Structures are given as structure tokens and as C-alpha cells.
C-alpha positions as CSV (number, residue, x, y, z in Angstrom):
1,X,14.1,10.8,-8.5
2,X,17.4,8.9,-8.5
3,X,17.6,9.0,-4.6
4,X,14.0,7.8,-4.3
5,X,14.6,4.9,-6.7
6,X,17.8,3.9,-5.0
7,X,16.1,3.7,-1.6
8,X,13.2,1.7,-3.0
9,X,15.5,-0.8,-4.6
10,X,17.5,-1.2,-1.5
11,X,14.4,-1.8,0.6
12,X,15.1,1.2,2.9
13,X,12.2,3.4,1.7
14,X,9.7,4.0,4.5
15,X,6.2,5.2,4.4
16,X,4.9,8.3,6.2
17,X,3.3,8.2,9.6
18,X,0.0,6.4,10.0
19,X,-3.1,8.3,10.6
20,X,-4.8,7.5,14.0
21,X,-7.9,8.9,15.6
22,X,-9.4,8.4,19.1
23,X,-12.7,6.7,19.5
24,X,-14.9,6.6,22.6
25,X,-16.9,3.6,23.6
26,X,-20.6,4.3,23.2
27,X,-22.3,3.4,26.5
28,X,-26.0,3.9,26.8
29,X,-27.0,1.3,29.5
30,X,-28.6,2.5,32.7
31,X,-26.2,3.3,35.5
32,X,-27.9,0.8,37.8
33,X,-27.2,-2.0,35.3
34,X,-23.5,-1.4,35.2
35,X,-20.8,-2.7,37.7
36,X,-19.3,-0.1,40.0
37,X,-16.0,0.1,38.1
38,X,-18.0,1.2,35.0
39,X,-19.3,4.4,36.5
40,X,-17.2,6.5,34.1
41,X,-18.0,4.6,30.9
42,X,-20.9,6.9,30.0
43,X,-18.6,9.9,30.5
44,X,-16.2,8.6,27.8
45,X,-13.6,6.9,30.1
46,X,-13.0,4.1,27.5
47,X,-11.0,5.4,24.5
48,X,-9.4,3.3,21.8
49,X,-7.1,4.2,18.8
50,X,-8.4,3.6,15.3
51,X,-6.1,3.6,12.3
52,X,-7.5,5.4,9.3
53,X,-7.1,4.8,5.6
54,X,-8.7,1.4,5.1
55,X,-5.5,-0.2,4.0
56,X,-4.4,-3.8,4.8
57,X,-1.9,-2.3,7.3
58,X,-4.4,-0.2,9.1
59,X,-7.0,-3.0,9.2
60,X,-4.5,-5.5,10.6
61,X,-3.4,-3.1,13.3
62,X,-7.0,-2.2,14.2
63,X,-7.9,-5.9,14.4
64,X,-5.0,-6.7,16.8
65,X,-5.9,-3.8,19.1
66,X,-9.6,-4.3,19.3
67,X,-9.5,-8.1,19.6
68,X,-6.8,-8.1,22.3
69,X,-7.6,-4.9,24.2
70,X,-11.5,-4.8,24.3
71,X,-12.3,-8.2,22.9
72,X,-14.4,-7.1,19.8
73,X,-13.9,-7.0,16.1
74,X,-12.6,-3.7,14.9
75,X,-15.1,-1.2,13.6
76,X,-15.5,-1.3,9.8
77,X,-15.5,2.5,9.4
78,X,-14.0,5.6,10.9
79,X,-16.1,7.4,13.5
80,X,-16.2,9.0,16.9
81,X,-17.5,6.0,18.9
82,X,-17.4,2.2,18.9
83,X,-20.1,-0.1,20.3
84,X,-19.7,-2.4,23.2
85,X,-20.9,-5.9,22.4
86,X,-21.8,-9.0,24.4
87,X,-18.5,-10.6,23.5
88,X,-16.3,-7.8,24.9
89,X,-15.3,-9.6,28.1
90,X,-11.8,-8.0,27.9
91,X,-13.3,-4.9,29.5
92,X,-14.4,-6.8,32.7
93,X,-12.8,-4.9,35.6
94,X,-11.7,-2.0,33.5
95,X,-12.6,1.4,34.9
96,X,-10.8,3.6,32.3
97,X,-8.8,3.1,29.2
98,X,-6.8,5.5,27.0
99,X,-3.8,5.5,24.8
100,X,-0.6,7.4,23.8
101,X,1.3,7.0,20.6
102,X,5.0,6.3,21.4
103,X,6.4,6.1,17.9
104,X,4.9,6.7,14.4
105,X,7.8,7.3,12.0
106,X,6.8,5.3,9.0
107,X,8.9,2.3,10.1
108,X,7.3,1.3,13.4
109,X,4.0,2.3,14.9
110,X,4.0,1.9,18.7
111,X,1.6,2.8,21.4
112,X,0.8,2.4,25.1
113,X,-2.6,1.5,26.3
114,X,-3.1,3.1,29.7
115,X,-5.8,1.5,31.8
116,X,-7.2,1.4,35.3
117,X,-8.3,-2.1,36.4
118,X,-10.5,-2.8,39.4
119,X,-10.8,-6.0,41.4
120,X,-10.5,-5.8,45.2
121,X,-8.7,-2.6,44.5
122,X,-8.3,-0.3,41.5
123,X,-4.8,0.1,40.0
124,X,-3.3,1.5,36.8
125,X,-1.4,-0.5,34.4
126,X,0.1,-0.2,30.9
127,X,0.0,-2.6,27.9
128,X,2.4,-1.9,24.9
129,X,1.8,-2.7,21.3
130,X,4.2,-2.2,18.3
131,X,3.7,-2.9,14.6
132,X,5.8,-3.0,11.4
133,X,4.2,-0.2,9.4
134,X,5.2,-1.8,6.1
135,X,3.0,-4.8,6.7
136,X,0.9,-4.3,9.9
137,X,2.7,-7.2,11.6
138,X,2.4,-7.1,15.4
139,X,5.9,-7.1,16.8
140,X,7.1,-9.0,19.9
141,X,10.5,-9.6,21.3
142,X,10.4,-13.1,19.7
143,X,10.1,-11.6,16.3
144,X,13.1,-9.3,16.6
145,X,15.6,-11.0,18.9
146,X,17.6,-14.2,18.5
147,X,17.0,-16.8,21.3
148,X,20.5,-16.1,22.6
149,X,19.8,-12.4,22.5
150,X,16.7,-12.9,24.6
151,X,18.8,-14.9,27.1
152,X,21.2,-12.0,27.3
153,X,18.3,-9.6,27.9
154,X,16.8,-11.8,30.6
155,X,20.2,-12.0,32.5
156,X,20.6,-8.2,32.1
157,X,17.1,-7.6,33.5
158,X,17.7,-9.9,36.5
159,X,21.0,-8.2,37.2
160,X,19.4,-4.7,37.0
161,X,16.6,-5.7,39.4
162,X,19.2,-7.0,41.8
163,X,21.2,-3.9,41.5
164,X,18.1,-1.7,42.1
165,X,17.2,-3.6,45.3
166,X,20.7,-3.7,46.6
167,X,21.1,0.1,46.1
168,X,17.7,0.7,47.8
169,X,18.7,-1.5,50.8
170,X,22.1,0.3,51.0
171,X,20.4,3.7,51.0
172,X,17.7,2.7,53.6
173,X,20.4,1.3,55.9
174,X,22.3,4.6,55.6
175,X,19.0,6.5,56.6
176,X,18.5,4.0,59.4
177,X,22.0,4.6,60.8
178,X,21.5,8.4,60.7
179,X,18.2,8.2,62.6
180,X,19.8,6.0,65.2
181,X,22.6,8.5,65.7
182,X,20.3,11.5,65.9
183,X,17.7,9.6,68.0
184,X,15.0,11.4,66.1
185,X,12.2,9.9,64.1
186,X,10.5,6.5,63.9
187,X,12.6,3.6,62.7
188,X,9.7,1.3,62.1
189,X,9.0,2.5,58.5
190,X,12.6,2.2,57.4
191,X,12.9,-1.2,59.0
192,X,9.8,-2.3,57.1
193,X,11.2,-1.0,53.9
194,X,14.5,-2.8,54.4
195,X,12.8,-6.0,55.2
196,X,10.6,-5.7,52.1
197,X,13.5,-4.9,49.7
198,X,15.5,-7.8,51.2
199,X,12.6,-10.1,50.5
200,X,12.4,-8.9,46.9
201,X,16.2,-9.3,46.5
202,X,15.9,-12.9,47.8
203,X,13.3,-13.7,45.2
204,X,15.5,-12.5,42.4
205,X,18.4,-14.6,43.7
206,X,16.2,-17.7,43.6
207,X,15.1,-17.1,40.0
208,X,16.4,-20.1,38.0
209,X,15.0,-19.4,34.5
210,X,14.8,-15.7,33.9
211,X,14.4,-16.1,30.1
212,X,10.8,-17.3,30.6
213,X,10.0,-13.9,32.2
214,X,11.2,-12.0,29.0
215,X,8.4,-13.5,27.0
216,X,5.6,-13.9,29.6
217,X,6.0,-11.3,32.3
218,X,7.9,-8.4,30.8
219,X,6.3,-5.6,28.8
220,X,8.1,-4.9,25.5
221,X,7.9,-1.5,23.8
222,X,9.6,0.4,21.0
223,X,9.3,4.1,22.0
224,X,10.6,7.1,20.0
225,X,14.4,7.7,20.2
226,X,15.0,4.4,22.1
227,X,15.6,1.2,20.3
228,X,13.9,-1.2,22.7
229,X,12.6,-1.2,26.3
230,X,11.8,-4.2,28.5
231,X,9.7,-3.4,31.6
232,X,9.4,-5.9,34.5
233,X,6.6,-5.7,37.0
234,X,7.0,-4.5,40.6
235,X,7.7,-6.9,43.5
236,X,4.9,-5.6,45.6
237,X,1.2,-6.5,45.8
238,X,-1.3,-3.7,46.4
239,X,-1.2,-4.2,50.2
240,X,2.5,-3.4,50.5
241,X,2.9,-1.1,47.4
242,X,3.7,1.8,49.7
243,X,6.9,0.1,50.7
244,X,8.0,-0.5,47.1
245,X,10.4,2.4,46.2
246,X,11.9,0.4,43.3
247,X,8.5,-0.2,41.6
248,X,8.7,-1.3,37.9
249,X,12.2,-1.8,36.4
250,X,12.9,-0.6,32.8
251,X,15.8,-2.0,30.8
252,X,16.5,0.4,28.0
253,X,18.5,-1.0,25.1
254,X,19.9,1.6,22.6
255,X,21.1,0.8,19.1
256,X,24.7,0.3,20.3
257,X,23.4,-2.4,22.8
258,X,21.4,-4.3,20.2
259,X,23.7,-5.3,17.3
260,X,24.5,-8.7,18.7
261,X,21.0,-9.4,20.1
262,X,18.8,-9.0,17.1
263,X,17.9,-11.4,14.2
264,X,18.1,-10.1,10.6
265,X,14.5,-8.8,10.7
266,X,15.1,-7.0,14.0
267,X,18.2,-5.4,12.6
268,X,16.3,-4.2,9.5
269,X,13.6,-2.6,11.6
270,X,15.5,-1.3,14.6
271,X,18.9,-0.6,13.2
272,X,17.8,0.2,9.6
273,X,20.1,-2.4,8.1
274,X,19.3,-4.5,4.9
275,X,15.7,-5.5,4.4
276,X,14.9,-8.9,5.8
277,X,11.8,-11.1,5.9
278,X,9.9,-11.5,9.2
279,X,9.8,-14.9,10.9
280,X,7.2,-17.5,9.9
281,X,5.6,-17.4,13.3
282,X,1.9,-16.6,13.0
283,X,1.0,-16.5,16.7
284,X,-0.3,-13.1,17.8
285,X,-0.9,-12.1,14.2
286,X,-4.3,-11.4,12.6
287,X,-5.0,-14.3,10.3
288,X,-7.6,-14.5,7.5
289,X,-9.1,-17.5,5.9
290,X,-12.2,-19.7,5.5
291,X,-14.2,-22.3,7.2
292,X,-15.7,-24.0,4.2
293,X,-16.9,-21.0,2.1
294,X,-17.3,-18.6,5.1
295,X,-14.6,-15.9,5.6
296,X,-13.1,-15.7,9.1
297,X,-10.6,-13.7,11.0
298,X,-8.6,-15.3,13.8
299,X,-5.9,-14.4,16.3
300,X,-4.1,-16.9,18.6
301,X,-2.0,-16.0,21.6
302,X,1.5,-17.5,21.9
303,X,1.4,-20.9,23.7
304,X,2.7,-21.3,27.2
305,X,5.4,-23.9,28.0
306,X,2.8,-26.6,28.4
307,X,1.4,-25.9,24.9
308,X,-1.8,-24.3,26.1
309,X,-3.0,-21.0,24.7
310,X,-6.1,-18.9,24.1
311,X,-7.5,-17.0,21.1
312,X,-10.5,-15.6,19.3
313,X,-12.0,-15.7,15.9
314,X,-15.1,-14.4,14.1
315,X,-17.1,-14.9,10.9
316,X,-16.7,-11.7,8.9
317,X,-20.4,-11.8,8.0
318,X,-21.4,-11.5,11.6
319,X,-18.4,-9.8,13.4
320,X,-19.3,-11.7,16.7
321,X,-16.2,-12.8,18.4
322,X,-15.9,-16.4,19.6
323,X,-13.4,-17.4,22.3
324,X,-11.0,-20.3,21.8
325,X,-8.8,-22.4,24.0
326,X,-6.2,-24.6,22.5
327,X,-3.2,-26.9,22.9
328,X,-0.2,-27.1,20.7
329,X,1.2,-30.6,20.1
330,X,4.2,-30.4,17.8
331,X,3.1,-29.0,14.5
332,X,-0.6,-29.5,15.3
333,X,-3.1,-27.1,17.0
334,X,-6.2,-28.4,18.7
335,X,-8.8,-25.6,19.2
336,X,-12.1,-25.7,21.0
337,X,-14.8,-23.0,20.8
338,X,-16.1,-21.8,24.2
339,X,-19.8,-20.8,24.1
340,X,-22.2,-20.4,27.0
341,X,-19.7,-22.0,29.5
342,X,-19.6,-25.2,27.4
343,X,-17.3,-26.6,24.8
344,X,-18.6,-26.4,21.3
345,X,-17.1,-27.1,17.9
346,X,-13.4,-28.0,17.5
347,X,-10.8,-26.9,15.0
348,X,-7.7,-28.9,14.2
349,X,-4.9,-27.1,12.3
350,X,-1.5,-28.2,11.0
351,X,1.1,-25.6,11.2
352,X,3.1,-24.7,8.1
353,X,5.3,-21.7,7.3
354,X,2.9,-19.6,5.4
355,X,-0.6,-21.1,5.9
356,X,-2.4,-23.3,8.4
357,X,-4.7,-26.0,7.1
358,X,-7.2,-28.2,9.0
359,X,-10.7,-29.1,9.8
360,X,-13.7,-27.6,11.6
361,X,-15.6,-30.3,13.5
362,X,-19.2,-29.7,14.8
363,X,-22.8,-30.5,14.4
364,X,-21.8,-33.9,12.9
365,X,-20.0,-32.0,10.1
366,X,-16.4,-31.8,9.0
367,X,-15.5,-28.7,7.1
368,X,-12.1,-27.7,5.7
369,X,-10.2,-24.7,7.2
370,X,-7.5,-22.6,5.7
371,X,-5.8,-19.6,7.4
372,X,-2.9,-17.4,6.5
373,X,-1.3,-14.0,6.8
């Protein structure tokens, strides 16, 4: 009892693992009505995780996953399936979807969404999601790292990519020399690979602002037994992927690498140091509030450098997801609903630390809005 009380008072007590089940998308439409990439949907090729328990933590995690991955409000109850709705445009081009839990230790819940997307070609890709299991907060690198720490990560990733391409070029040139000496084999493939890797290396050397890539183009994950992993995409397009021996580049940062890179909240979660409050940033979090007297749920993506961003929200009475586009101007957010390919109502919000206040404007009405964690 004394040990338990000591841990609780020190803020180091952690909950047990979260309970998660797999749900398959219910798909009953006629095959002829579905696009070609959806041929496997009726066979259960679209699977999603669902956190059980009905707690605030489970509900927040479910909302983030269903809104961002499949574009619908999370199911209200546990079950074997979930319904596709007309607002689930996030599945456009998705042939299959599944998940794997990377970490579930009572401190961090982390998983990988493994998908196959189809456009001109079909390719597999991975999206990573991590959460603070004490609160359900979605975790990004911005939440855990200091700005200077992110700059260090960006430079390290750029250096690692250069190192990989240089090593690959060196190895290919060695093979090229051996083939020339033996006068056996076709040199054309190796020459193509050398040229491709030299082009990729040249792109890395021309990169002027690598820190932007940490936030926008790198995948951030928190797997078991590894403190943090940043993954950058491959250099190749589909047409020349066969030449890309380097492929994705992972930068694995173990606890010994992280001490000087994390903020206080990051150190509390990843290094199990003293408890610390998360940042005030509400982007990428599930927010609850009201438009007038109507309860709503909203999630806004992090703005780009020009201030533009996208998001979604829904009235909890209807659970129909509405798309948003927006622009951040200082401490103000200007949001516009997007319905039927036309702009509809507008929402103006003032950013404060704990809550966002503003107005909903539409149908010649002005209604107060309040949102918060």
C-alpha cells in the first residue's frame, strides 16, 4: 500500500494496458456499384481498432482514429463491424486497411495503420498514431520535443539519408568494377541504380530547411522498446521503385539519445521523469463543445506554413461528419464548412490556452461557439 501511494503522489503510477478489439467495415453494396479498388471490402479487407471500456480516454482515442483514418464518427458501442457512411471520403482509393498495436503499456498506446492505396497503381503505406493513455491525448513530435530538439532530429535524418545513399553508391560502384573486370553480366542495371541514387543524394544536398520535413513529411511512431522513431519516405516514385534499394529511412532514437531533445512533457512520458503537463496546443486533438445549445465534436489538423489547414466536426445528435477548411491568422481561426462542393456556414474562433471561443455564422444567424479539451 505504501509503495502504491508513493507512486501515485509522485505522478508515476500508470494504468494497465488498454483493451482494443478489431472491427470490420460492414459492406453490403452490390459489387458493380463499387470502384475496382473496393473489390475486397465485402470480404472484410477494411479493419479498424476500437478501444473498449467507454471511458473518456477510450472515446478520445476512438474519435481520433475514426475521424482521421476513415472519416466517420467513432461507433458509440462495441461490436464486430462498423458502418460506412456517405461522409467517409477518407477511404477513397483504399483497397485494404488493417492495424497492429506497437505499444500498450499503460503509459503510451501506439499503433500502425497498414493500408493499400490505389490510384494509377496500388501501393502499401503505413500511418502511425500514438496516445497518452492517462488522458487520451494524441501525441505528435511537436508535443514531445523542443523546437531545438526537432531541429537536431531534422539534421540527423538528413545526415542519415545522405549516409545511406552514399553507402549505396559506393557498394554499387564496387559491383560495377567487379563486373567490368570479369566481363560478365549486364552493366545497365547497376548504372541505372547508380544514377538513381546519385540523383537522390543530390536532392538531399539541396534541401535547405529540413526541419519542415520533420513535421510534415516524416512519420513519427513510439514502438515498444524504442523511445521514438522518425521515418522518412522513399526517394522513388512507383515507376522507378525497383531501383530504390534504400527505400524508407528510419531514425531510431533511444532514451540515451533523447534527454536533450525533449520538453518536460516528453521526458515525463518517454523517459519516465517527473510528471508534467502537456502543451496547450489543441490542434490534432478531439475537442468537445457547443454551437449554441447543440453539442459538437471537432478535430482540426495542424496548420501549414501559410496558415491553411483542414478539419472535421459533427453534431453529436446526428454523428454526420462535416468537412472544414480553414486559415489561421495569429490567434484567430477562420473555418468554412464544405458541403455539396460549395462553401456553407463559417466559424470564427479565438485561440486561448484551454478553450476556443467564437461564432457560427450561417442562415442569417450568429450563434456562440465554445470548444475545449
